[in-house]
C-alpha positions in Angstrom: -8.6 11.5 11.6 -5.5 11.8 13.5 -2.5 13.7 12.3 -0.3 10.3 12.1 -2.8 8.7 10.4 -2.7 11.2 7.6 1.0 11.0 7.0 1.8 7.5 5.9 5.5 7.9 5.3 8.2 10.2 3.3 8.8 9.5 -0.2 12.6 9.3 -0.7 13.6 9.6 -4.3 16.2 11.8 -6.4 13.7 14.5 -7.4 12.6 14.7 -3.7 16.1 15.2 -2.7 16.6 18.2 -4.7 13.8 19.8 -2.9 15.4 19.6 0.8 17.9 22.5 0.6 14.7 24.6 -0.8 12.6 23.3 2.4 10.1 21.1 -0.1 9.3 17.9 1.3 7.3 15.1 -0.4 5.1 12.7 1.8 2.8 9.8 0.9 -0.6 10.5 2.4 -3.7 8.9 3.0 -5.9 9.3 -0.6 -9.3 11.0 1.3 -6.9 13.6 2.8 -7.8 17.4 1.5 -4.6 20.1 1.6 -6.0 22.0 4.9 -5.9 18.3 6.8 -2.4 17.5 5.1 -1.4 21.2 5.9 -2.5 20.7 9.7 -0.5 17.5 10.1 2.3 18.5 8.7 2.5 21.6 11.2 1.6 19.5 14.0 3.8 16.6 14.0 7.1 18.3 12.7 6.0 21.8 14.3 6.6 24.1 10.9 5.1 26.5 9.3 3.6 25.3 5.8 3.6 27.9 3.0 2.0 25.6 0.0 1.0 22.0 -1.0 0.5 20.1 -4.1 -1.1 17.1 -4.4 -1.2 14.4 -6.9 -2.8 11.0 -7.5 0.1 8.4 -8.3 -1.2 5.6 -10.6 -0.4 2.1 -9.9 2.1 0.2 -12.4 0.8 -2.9 -13.7 3.1 -6.1 -12.2 3.2 -9.6 -14.1 4.4 -12.9 -12.9 4.0 -15.1 -16.1 0.2 -15.3 -17.3 -1.0 -13.4 -14.2 -1.2 -9.6 -14.1 -2.3 -7.0 -11.6 -1.8 -3.6 -10.8 -0.4 -2.1 -7.6 -2.5 0.3 -5.7 -2.7 4.1 -6.5 -1.6 6.5 -3.7 -2.1 10.0 -3.0 1.6 12.3 -2.9 1.7 15.9 -1.3 4.8 17.9 -1.9 5.0 20.4 0.8 6.6 23.7 1.0 7.8 25.5 4.4 8.0 29.1 4.8 11.3 30.9 4.6 11.3 31.6 8.6 10.2 28.1 9.0 12.9 25.5 10.6 13.7 22.6 8.4 12.2 19.0 9.1 14.9 17.4 11.5 14.3 13.8 9.2 15.9 15.0 6.4 18.6 17.4 7.2 20.6 14.3 8.0 19.9 13.1 4.3 21.0 16.1 2.3 
């Protein structure tokens, strides 16, 4: 699997914005990816050093339209903490 296939998009929420000064970033990743693959992908794409990664499966929400109901799909969230001597990710610098 390609590194660009593993990282789907950054998660931009109030909680993720609060982690940017501490070099902690949040991404939506492929559900089948493990921590080692996520670490390699982030290091390769952004050219940084990763200290630790935590992952979580986010359950889909119930969506209703009239009597019809369904769920949005589950997705995997990865929170990536960079080492202190690593440079920051340029994409997030303009947001903080």
